[in-house]
TORKOL-4160 file (C-alpha; in steps of 0.2 Angstrom, whole numbers, padded with zeros to 4 digits, m for minus):
376
<pt num="1" X="0154" Y="m0022" Z="0103"/>
<pt num="2" X="0142" Y="m0011" Z="0092"/>
<pt num="3" X="0138" Y="m0017" Z="0075"/>
<pt num="4" X="0147" Y="m0004" Z="0063"/>
<pt num="5" X="0136" Y="m0001" Z="0048"/>
<pt num="6" X="0142" Y="0010" Z="0034"/>
<pt num="7" X="0128" Y="0016" Z="0021"/>
<pt num="8" X="0135" Y="0022" Z="0005"/>
<pt num="9" X="0124" Y="0031" Z="m0008"/>
<pt num="10" X="0126" Y="0045" Z="m0020"/>
<pt num="11" X="0111" Y="0049" Z="m0031"/>
<pt num="12" X="0094" Y="0056" Z="m0027"/>
<pt num="13" X="0084" Y="0040" Z="m0030"/>
<pt num="14" X="0096" Y="0030" Z="m0018"/>
<pt num="15" X="0094" Y="0044" Z="m0005"/>
<pt num="16" X="0075" Y="0043" Z="m0005"/>
<pt num="17" X="0076" Y="0024" Z="m0002"/>
<pt num="18" X="0091" Y="0024" Z="0010"/>
<pt num="19" X="0087" Y="0039" Z="0022"/>
<pt num="20" X="0072" Y="0029" Z="0030"/>
<pt num="21" X="0084" Y="0015" Z="0033"/>
<pt num="22" X="0098" Y="0026" Z="0040"/>
<pt num="23" X="0084" Y="0034" Z="0052"/>
<pt num="24" X="0080" Y="0017" Z="0058"/>
<pt num="25" X="0098" Y="0012" Z="0061"/>
<pt num="26" X="0101" Y="0028" Z="0072"/>
<pt num="27" X="0087" Y="0022" Z="0083"/>
<pt num="28" X="0097" Y="0006" Z="0088"/>
<pt num="29" X="0110" Y="0008" Z="0102"/>
<pt num="30" X="0118" Y="m0008" Z="0097"/>
<pt num="31" X="0122" Y="m0001" Z="0080"/>
<pt num="32" X="0135" Y="0013" Z="0075"/>
<pt num="33" X="0128" Y="0021" Z="0059"/>
<pt num="34" X="0140" Y="0029" Z="0047"/>
<pt num="35" X="0134" Y="0038" Z="0031"/>
<pt num="36" X="0146" Y="0040" Z="0016"/>
<pt num="37" X="0139" Y="0050" Z="0001"/>
<pt num="38" X="0148" Y="0049" Z="m0015"/>
<pt num="39" X="0140" Y="0064" Z="m0022"/>
<pt num="40" X="0136" Y="0056" Z="m0039"/>
<pt num="41" X="0122" Y="0069" Z="m0039"/>
<pt num="42" X="0124" Y="0085" Z="m0029"/>
<pt num="43" X="0110" Y="0097" Z="m0027"/>
<pt num="44" X="0096" Y="0084" Z="m0030"/>
<pt num="45" X="0105" Y="0073" Z="m0017"/>
<pt num="46" X="0107" Y="0087" Z="m0004"/>
<pt num="47" X="0088" Y="0091" Z="m0004"/>
<pt num="48" X="0084" Y="0073" Z="0001"/>
<pt num="49" X="0097" Y="0073" Z="0015"/>
<pt num="50" X="0090" Y="0089" Z="0022"/>
<pt num="51" X="0072" Y="0083" Z="0021"/>
<pt num="52" X="0076" Y="0067" Z="0031"/>
<pt num="53" X="0088" Y="0076" Z="0042"/>
<pt num="54" X="0101" Y="0063" Z="0039"/>
<pt num="55" X="0118" Y="0065" Z="0047"/>
<pt num="56" X="0132" Y="0063" Z="0035"/>
<pt num="57" X="0149" Y="0057" Z="0040"/>
<pt num="58" X="0158" Y="0057" Z="0024"/>
<pt num="59" X="0155" Y="0065" Z="0007"/>
<pt num="60" X="0167" Y="0060" Z="m0007"/>
<pt num="61" X="0160" Y="0075" Z="m0018"/>
<pt num="62" X="0164" Y="0066" Z="m0035"/>
<pt num="63" X="0152" Y="0075" Z="m0046"/>
<pt num="64" X="0161" Y="0084" Z="m0060"/>
<pt num="65" X="0155" Y="0092" Z="m0077"/>
<pt num="66" X="0152" Y="0079" Z="m0091"/>
<pt num="67" X="0156" Y="0065" Z="m0079"/>
<pt num="68" X="0156" Y="0048" Z="m0087"/>
<pt num="69" X="0153" Y="0030" Z="m0081"/>
<pt num="70" X="0172" Y="0028" Z="m0081"/>
<pt num="71" X="0175" Y="0044" Z="m0071"/>
<pt num="72" X="0162" Y="0040" Z="m0058"/>
<pt num="73" X="0169" Y="0022" Z="m0056"/>
<pt num="74" X="0187" Y="0028" Z="m0054"/>
<pt num="75" X="0183" Y="0042" Z="m0042"/>
<pt num="76" X="0173" Y="0032" Z="m0030"/>
<pt num="77" X="0185" Y="0018" Z="m0030"/>
<pt num="78" X="0200" Y="0029" Z="m0026"/>
<pt num="79" X="0191" Y="0040" Z="m0013"/>
<pt num="80" X="0182" Y="0027" Z="m0003"/>
<pt num="81" X="0197" Y="0016" Z="m0001"/>
<pt num="82" X="0205" Y="0026" Z="0013"/>
<pt num="83" X="0188" Y="0028" Z="0022"/>
<pt num="84" X="0185" Y="0010" Z="0022"/>
<pt num="85" X="0202" Y="0006" Z="0029"/>
<pt num="86" X="0200" Y="0019" Z="0042"/>
<pt num="87" X="0183" Y="0015" Z="0048"/>
<pt num="88" X="0183" Y="m0004" Z="0045"/>
<pt num="89" X="0164" Y="m0006" Z="0046"/>
<pt num="90" X="0157" Y="m0023" Z="0049"/>
<pt num="91" X="0146" Y="m0021" Z="0034"/>
<pt num="92" X="0143" Y="m0009" Z="0020"/>
<pt num="93" X="0126" Y="m0006" Z="0014"/>
<pt num="94" X="0123" Y="m0001" Z="m0004"/>
<pt num="95" X="0107" Y="0002" Z="m0014"/>
<pt num="96" X="0100" Y="m0005" Z="m0030"/>
<pt num="97" X="0108" Y="m0002" Z="m0047"/>
<pt num="98" X="0118" Y="0014" Z="m0048"/>
<pt num="99" X="0136" Y="0015" Z="m0052"/>
<pt num="100" X="0139" Y="0021" Z="m0034"/>
<pt num="101" X="0132" Y="0005" Z="m0028"/>
<pt num="102" X="0142" Y="m0006" Z="m0039"/>
<pt num="103" X="0158" Y="0003" Z="m0036"/>
<pt num="104" X="0156" Y="0005" Z="m0017"/>
<pt num="105" X="0152" Y="m0014" Z="m0016"/>
<pt num="106" X="0168" Y="m0018" Z="m0026"/>
<pt num="107" X="0178" Y="m0007" Z="m0015"/>
<pt num="108" X="0172" Y="m0015" Z="0000"/>
<pt num="109" X="0175" Y="m0032" Z="m0007"/>
<pt num="110" X="0193" Y="m0027" Z="m0010"/>
<pt num="111" X="0194" Y="m0023" Z="0009"/>
<pt num="112" X="0186" Y="m0040" Z="0012"/>
<pt num="113" X="0171" Y="m0031" Z="0020"/>
<pt num="114" X="0154" Y="m0039" Z="0019"/>
<pt num="115" X="0141" Y="m0030" Z="0008"/>
<pt num="116" X="0122" Y="m0029" Z="0011"/>
<pt num="117" X="0113" Y="m0026" Z="m0005"/>
<pt num="118" X="0096" Y="m0016" Z="m0002"/>
<pt num="119" X="0084" Y="m0018" Z="m0016"/>
<pt num="120" X="0092" Y="m0034" Z="m0022"/>
<pt num="121" X="0086" Y="m0046" Z="m0036"/>
<pt num="122" X="0078" Y="m0034" Z="m0048"/>
<pt num="123" X="0081" Y="m0040" Z="m0066"/>
<pt num="124" X="0076" Y="m0037" Z="m0084"/>
<pt num="125" X="0089" Y="m0051" Z="m0090"/>
<pt num="126" X="0095" Y="m0039" Z="m0104"/>
<pt num="127" X="0112" Y="m0032" Z="m0099"/>
<pt num="128" X="0109" Y="m0016" Z="m0110"/>
<pt num="129" X="0092" Y="m0012" Z="m0104"/>
<pt num="130" X="0092" Y="m0002" Z="m0093"/>
<pt num="131" X="0110" Y="0003" Z="m0096"/>
<pt num="132" X="0121" Y="0002" Z="m0085"/>
<pt num="133" X="0109" Y="m0002" Z="m0071"/>
<pt num="134" X="0105" Y="m0020" Z="m0075"/>
<pt num="135" X="0124" Y="m0024" Z="m0075"/>
<pt num="136" X="0127" Y="m0014" Z="m0059"/>
<pt num="137" X="0114" Y="m0023" Z="m0049"/>
<pt num="138" X="0119" Y="m0040" Z="m0056"/>
<pt num="139" X="0137" Y="m0037" Z="m0052"/>
<pt num="140" X="0133" Y="m0030" Z="m0034"/>
<pt num="141" X="0123" Y="m0046" Z="m0032"/>
<pt num="142" X="0138" Y="m0057" Z="m0035"/>
<pt num="143" X="0148" Y="m0047" Z="m0022"/>
<pt num="144" X="0135" Y="m0045" Z="m0009"/>
<pt num="145" X="0134" Y="m0056" Z="0007"/>
<pt num="146" X="0117" Y="m0051" Z="0012"/>
<pt num="147" X="0102" Y="m0048" Z="0000"/>
<pt num="148" X="0087" Y="m0038" Z="0005"/>
<pt num="149" X="0075" Y="m0042" Z="m0009"/>
<pt num="150" X="0059" Y="m0031" Z="m0009"/>
<pt num="151" X="0048" Y="m0045" Z="m0016"/>
<pt num="152" X="0047" Y="m0064" Z="m0017"/>
<pt num="153" X="0050" Y="m0062" Z="m0036"/>
<pt num="154" X="0066" Y="m0054" Z="m0033"/>
<pt num="155" X="0072" Y="m0068" Z="m0021"/>
<pt num="156" X="0068" Y="m0080" Z="m0035"/>
<pt num="157" X="0079" Y="m0070" Z="m0048"/>
<pt num="158" X="0093" Y="m0072" Z="m0036"/>
<pt num="159" X="0091" Y="m0091" Z="m0033"/>
<pt num="160" X="0090" Y="m0093" Z="m0052"/>
<pt num="161" X="0108" Y="m0085" Z="m0052"/>
<pt num="162" X="0113" Y="m0098" Z="m0039"/>
<pt num="163" X="0114" Y="m0084" Z="m0026"/>
<pt num="164" X="0107" Y="m0093" Z="m0011"/>
<pt num="165" X="0114" Y="m0087" Z="0005"/>
<pt num="166" X="0106" Y="m0073" Z="0016"/>
<pt num="167" X="0092" Y="m0068" Z="0005"/>
<pt num="168" X="0078" Y="m0059" Z="0015"/>
<pt num="169" X="0061" Y="m0053" Z="0008"/>
<pt num="170" X="0058" Y="m0036" Z="0016"/>
<pt num="171" X="0047" Y="m0025" Z="0005"/>
<pt num="172" X="0054" Y="m0009" Z="m0002"/>
<pt num="173" X="0061" Y="0005" Z="0009"/>
<pt num="174" X="0053" Y="0018" Z="m0003"/>
<pt num="175" X="0036" Y="0015" Z="0005"/>
<pt num="176" X="0044" Y="0018" Z="0022"/>
<pt num="177" X="0049" Y="0036" Z="0015"/>
<pt num="178" X="0031" Y="0041" Z="0013"/>
<pt num="179" X="0029" Y="0041" Z="0032"/>
<pt num="180" X="0041" Y="0056" Z="0032"/>
<pt num="181" X="0036" Y="0065" Z="0016"/>
<pt num="182" X="0017" Y="0064" Z="0013"/>
<pt num="183" X="0007" Y="0076" Z="0023"/>
<pt num="184" X="m0012" Y="0080" Z="0022"/>
<pt num="185" X="m0011" Y="0099" Z="0023"/>
<pt num="186" X="0005" Y="0099" Z="0013"/>
<pt num="187" X="0010" Y="0116" Z="0004"/>
<pt num="188" X="0021" Y="0115" Z="m0011"/>
<pt num="189" X="0038" Y="0123" Z="m0011"/>
<pt num="190" X="0040" Y="0124" Z="m0030"/>
<pt num="191" X="0033" Y="0141" Z="m0036"/>
<pt num="192" X="0027" Y="0133" Z="m0053"/>
<pt num="193" X="0017" Y="0120" Z="m0044"/>
<pt num="194" X="0010" Y="0133" Z="m0032"/>
<pt num="195" X="0003" Y="0143" Z="m0047"/>
<pt num="196" X="m0007" Y="0128" Z="m0054"/>
<pt num="197" X="m0026" Y="0128" Z="m0051"/>
<pt num="198" X="m0031" Y="0110" Z="m0048"/>
<pt num="199" X="m0049" Y="0114" Z="m0045"/>
<pt num="200" X="m0060" Y="0102" Z="m0055"/>
<pt num="201" X="m0045" Y="0096" Z="m0064"/>
<pt num="202" X="m0037" Y="0078" Z="m0066"/>
<pt num="203" X="m0018" Y="0079" Z="m0064"/>
<pt num="204" X="m0006" Y="0068" Z="m0074"/>
<pt num="205" X="0011" Y="0067" Z="m0067"/>
<pt num="206" X="0024" Y="0063" Z="m0080"/>
<pt num="207" X="0043" Y="0059" Z="m0080"/>
<pt num="208" X="0053" Y="0053" Z="m0095"/>
<pt num="209" X="0072" Y="0054" Z="m0096"/>
<pt num="210" X="0080" Y="0037" Z="m0098"/>
<pt num="211" X="0095" Y="0036" Z="m0110"/>
<pt num="212" X="0086" Y="0022" Z="m0120"/>
<pt num="213" X="0071" Y="0034" Z="m0123"/>
<pt num="214" X="0081" Y="0049" Z="m0130"/>
<pt num="215" X="0077" Y="0053" Z="m0148"/>
<pt num="216" X="0062" Y="0046" Z="m0156"/>
<pt num="217" X="0054" Y="0036" Z="m0141"/>
<pt num="218" X="0054" Y="0053" Z="m0131"/>
<pt num="219" X="0046" Y="0062" Z="m0146"/>
<pt num="220" X="0032" Y="0048" Z="m0147"/>
<pt num="221" X="0029" Y="0050" Z="m0128"/>
<pt num="222" X="0027" Y="0069" Z="m0129"/>
<pt num="223" X="0016" Y="0068" Z="m0145"/>
<pt num="224" X="0005" Y="0055" Z="m0136"/>
<pt num="225" X="0003" Y="0067" Z="m0121"/>
<pt num="226" X="m0001" Y="0082" Z="m0132"/>
<pt num="227" X="m0015" Y="0072" Z="m0140"/>
<pt num="228" X="m0022" Y="0068" Z="m0123"/>
<pt num="229" X="m0022" Y="0086" Z="m0117"/>
<pt num="230" X="m0030" Y="0092" Z="m0133"/>
<pt num="231" X="m0044" Y="0079" Z="m0131"/>
<pt num="232" X="m0047" Y="0081" Z="m0112"/>
<pt num="233" X="m0050" Y="0099" Z="m0106"/>
<pt num="234" X="m0050" Y="0094" Z="m0088"/>
<pt num="235" X="m0032" Y="0087" Z="m0089"/>
<pt num="236" X="m0017" Y="0096" Z="m0082"/>
<pt num="237" X="0000" Y="0088" Z="m0085"/>
<pt num="238" X="0015" Y="0091" Z="m0074"/>
<pt num="239" X="0031" Y="0086" Z="m0081"/>
<pt num="240" X="0047" Y="0089" Z="m0070"/>
<pt num="241" X="0060" Y="0089" Z="m0085"/>
<pt num="242" X="0077" Y="0082" Z="m0082"/>
<pt num="243" X="0092" Y="0093" Z="m0084"/>
<pt num="244" X="0098" Y="0084" Z="m0099"/>
<pt num="245" X="0097" Y="0095" Z="m0114"/>
<pt num="246" X="0092" Y="0081" Z="m0125"/>
<pt num="247" X="0077" Y="0079" Z="m0114"/>
<pt num="248" X="0073" Y="0097" Z="m0112"/>
<pt num="249" X="0074" Y="0101" Z="m0131"/>
<pt num="250" X="0062" Y="0088" Z="m0136"/>
<pt num="251" X="0049" Y="0092" Z="m0122"/>
<pt num="252" X="0050" Y="0110" Z="m0126"/>
<pt num="253" X="0048" Y="0108" Z="m0145"/>
<pt num="254" X="0032" Y="0097" Z="m0143"/>
<pt num="255" X="0024" Y="0102" Z="m0127"/>
<pt num="256" X="0031" Y="0119" Z="m0123"/>
<pt num="257" X="0017" Y="0130" Z="m0130"/>
<pt num="258" X="0003" Y="0120" Z="m0122"/>
<pt num="259" X="m0006" Y="0130" Z="m0108"/>
<pt num="260" X="m0011" Y="0114" Z="m0098"/>
<pt num="261" X="0006" Y="0106" Z="m0099"/>
<pt num="262" X="0018" Y="0112" Z="m0086"/>
<pt num="263" X="0037" Y="0109" Z="m0090"/>
<pt num="264" X="0045" Y="0113" Z="m0073"/>
<pt num="265" X="0062" Y="0109" Z="m0065"/>
<pt num="266" X="0064" Y="0093" Z="m0056"/>
<pt num="267" X="0055" Y="0093" Z="m0039"/>
<pt num="268" X="0062" Y="0088" Z="m0022"/>
<pt num="269" X="0056" Y="0072" Z="m0014"/>
<pt num="270" X="0042" Y="0080" Z="m0003"/>
<pt num="271" X="0034" Y="0090" Z="m0017"/>
<pt num="272" X="0035" Y="0075" Z="m0029"/>
<pt num="273" X="0028" Y="0063" Z="m0016"/>
<pt num="274" X="0014" Y="0074" Z="m0012"/>
<pt num="275" X="0010" Y="0079" Z="m0030"/>
<pt num="276" X="0010" Y="0060" Z="m0034"/>
<pt num="277" X="m0002" Y="0056" Z="m0020"/>
<pt num="278" X="m0014" Y="0070" Z="m0027"/>
<pt num="279" X="m0012" Y="0064" Z="m0045"/>
<pt num="280" X="m0025" Y="0055" Z="m0056"/>
<pt num="281" X="m0012" Y="0046" Z="m0066"/>
<pt num="282" X="0007" Y="0044" Z="m0067"/>
<pt num="283" X="0016" Y="0041" Z="m0084"/>
<pt num="284" X="0034" Y="0037" Z="m0082"/>
<pt num="285" X="0050" Y="0028" Z="m0088"/>
<pt num="286" X="0057" Y="0029" Z="m0070"/>
<pt num="287" X="0059" Y="0014" Z="m0059"/>
<pt num="288" X="0055" Y="0022" Z="m0042"/>
<pt num="289" X="0038" Y="0029" Z="m0047"/>
<pt num="290" X="0032" Y="0012" Z="m0052"/>
<pt num="291" X="0034" Y="0007" Z="m0033"/>
<pt num="292" X="0029" Y="0024" Z="m0026"/>
<pt num="293" X="0013" Y="0028" Z="m0035"/>
<pt num="294" X="0004" Y="0012" Z="m0031"/>
<pt num="295" X="0006" Y="0016" Z="m0012"/>
<pt num="296" X="m0005" Y="0032" Z="m0016"/>
<pt num="297" X="m0018" Y="0022" Z="m0025"/>
<pt num="298" X="m0012" Y="0030" Z="m0042"/>
<pt num="299" X="m0011" Y="0020" Z="m0058"/>
<pt num="300" X="0005" Y="0020" Z="m0067"/>
<pt num="301" X="0008" Y="0018" Z="m0086"/>
<pt num="302" X="0026" Y="0013" Z="m0089"/>
<pt num="303" X="0034" Y="0022" Z="m0104"/>
<pt num="304" X="0046" Y="0008" Z="m0108"/>
<pt num="305" X="0046" Y="m0009" Z="m0117"/>
<pt num="306" X="0050" Y="m0019" Z="m0102"/>
<pt num="307" X="0051" Y="m0017" Z="m0083"/>
<pt num="308" X="0062" Y="m0025" Z="m0069"/>
<pt num="309" X="0047" Y="m0023" Z="m0058"/>
<pt num="310" X="0035" Y="m0037" Z="m0065"/>
<pt num="311" X="0027" Y="m0039" Z="m0048"/>
<pt num="312" X="0018" Y="m0022" Z="m0050"/>
<pt num="313" X="0012" Y="m0028" Z="m0067"/>
<pt num="314" X="0006" Y="m0044" Z="m0060"/>
<pt num="315" X="m0003" Y="m0035" Z="m0045"/>
<pt num="316" X="m0012" Y="m0023" Z="m0058"/>
<pt num="317" X="m0005" Y="m0007" Z="m0051"/>
<pt num="318" X="0006" Y="m0004" Z="m0066"/>
<pt num="319" X="0005" Y="m0007" Z="m0085"/>
<pt num="320" X="0019" Y="m0007" Z="m0097"/>
<pt num="321" X="0014" Y="0003" Z="m0113"/>
<pt num="322" X="0030" Y="0005" Z="m0122"/>
<pt num="323" X="0036" Y="0020" Z="m0132"/>
<pt num="324" X="0024" Y="0020" Z="m0147"/>
<pt num="325" X="0013" Y="0036" Z="m0148"/>
<pt num="326" X="m0004" Y="0027" Z="m0152"/>
<pt num="327" X="m0002" Y="0014" Z="m0139"/>
<pt num="328" X="0002" Y="0026" Z="m0125"/>
<pt num="329" X="m0012" Y="0037" Z="m0131"/>
<pt num="330" X="m0025" Y="0023" Z="m0131"/>
<pt num="331" X="m0020" Y="0016" Z="m0114"/>
<pt num="332" X="m0021" Y="0034" Z="m0106"/>
<pt num="333" X="m0037" Y="0037" Z="m0114"/>
<pt num="334" X="m0044" Y="0021" Z="m0107"/>
<pt num="335" X="m0040" Y="0026" Z="m0089"/>
<pt num="336" X="m0047" Y="0043" Z="m0092"/>
<pt num="337" X="m0064" Y="0037" Z="m0099"/>
<pt num="338" X="m0067" Y="0020" Z="m0091"/>
<pt num="339" X="m0070" Y="0020" Z="m0072"/>
<pt num="340" X="m0070" Y="0001" Z="m0070"/>
<pt num="341" X="m0052" Y="0000" Z="m0079"/>
<pt num="342" X="m0046" Y="0014" Z="m0068"/>
<pt num="343" X="m0052" Y="0007" Z="m0052"/>
<pt num="344" X="m0045" Y="m0010" Z="m0056"/>
<pt num="345" X="m0027" Y="m0002" Z="m0056"/>
<pt num="346" X="m0030" Y="0011" Z="m0042"/>
<pt num="347" X="m0037" Y="m0001" Z="m0030"/>
<pt num="348" X="m0025" Y="m0015" Z="m0032"/>
<pt num="349" X="m0013" Y="m0020" Z="m0018"/>
<pt num="350" X="0004" Y="m0012" Z="m0019"/>
<pt num="351" X="0016" Y="m0027" Z="m0020"/>
<pt num="352" X="0031" Y="m0017" Z="m0013"/>
<pt num="353" X="0026" Y="m0018" Z="0006"/>
<pt num="354" X="0019" Y="m0010" Z="0021"/>
<pt num="355" X="0031" Y="0004" Z="0026"/>
<pt num="356" X="0041" Y="m0007" Z="0038"/>
<pt num="357" X="0055" Y="m0013" Z="0026"/>
<pt num="358" X="0069" Y="m0004" Z="0036"/>
<pt num="359" X="0064" Y="m0012" Z="0052"/>
<pt num="360" X="0065" Y="m0029" Z="0044"/>
<pt num="361" X="0082" Y="m0026" Z="0036"/>
<pt num="362" X="0089" Y="m0021" Z="0053"/>
<pt num="363" X="0082" Y="m0036" Z="0061"/>
<pt num="364" X="0091" Y="m0047" Z="0049"/>
<pt num="365" X="0107" Y="m0037" Z="0050"/>
<pt num="366" X="0107" Y="m0040" Z="0069"/>
<pt num="367" X="0103" Y="m0058" Z="0068"/>
<pt num="368" X="0117" Y="m0061" Z="0055"/>
<pt num="369" X="0129" Y="m0052" Z="0065"/>
<pt num="370" X="0124" Y="m0062" Z="0081"/>
<pt num="371" X="0126" Y="m0078" Z="0071"/>
<pt num="372" X="0144" Y="m0073" Z="0066"/>
<pt num="373" X="0149" Y="m0069" Z="0084"/>
<pt num="374" X="0142" Y="m0085" Z="0090"/>
<pt num="375" X="0153" Y="m0095" Z="0078"/>
<pt num="376" X="0169" Y="m0086" Z="0085"/>
């Protein structure tokens, strides 16, 4: 009997981290791999699917204009139920902290199907920050049978919550993704990036779009970046701006008229990973970039007041600088002017693994399945 594994994901960040795992699942003859997309994102999700050549079995296609957390939740619950009843997978794999992940885990629980949580155990211990992600991952952790924790610290978080069964420290699958995406002679697809002359320049890659940063925090971030560009003539800032009008309006108002700040549309994962690998510095409020950039030897300044990825802070690859203009500016200036401080971050060891997380997850899945069959 083959082990039937259904992987469920629906956003671009999930796809970047789940597609390497799906590719690895497909290599195993003893596993039947099924992929179910929820379509919480649409275009951005499809780009990743195409780059990895992932075979999709089902697409719930739930995305709608002005979708809310409630509409995402109800749509996924209703649409995935008949698929779970028809396929009867042995295990459902979900990823991280999205609404897709929590709701797919809940739907599997209703069918009494075991859930494997990839990227388990991340915590800020503040249920409203990040919102709704912190509660999504905590609730998924309560439902899951198997917990694939990227780091030892994540494992300890689960133990602290009295989740003790089937926790495996595997590294993060996002590092696996780089084997597919980063290429030495890579040519950018995005026309805006193609036009930028990087000769003799230091590139800062920036992203900022989180809900909790909208308004004054994002204004502060943009003002700090403006000061940096005005002070350092060799800096080019590339800011793929989120589609949210609240983000676009602020970014355009403060940075829109600066020659060396490039406000561009969101990049696909290949362009993003290759740009990151060639950048001098990453400034971000994103979670994923805190894991990704260190694997390229690029320091990260986190534009948030806390992070659920403390391992990167402890390792020295990431520094949390908050959302105050002066603090962001001073920390960026330090890395731009002090080689020793820069090297300390750039040369630190990435705590998120070695690019073999997917292999470890599958090894544990097979061992878990075998142990169940032995009990029967």
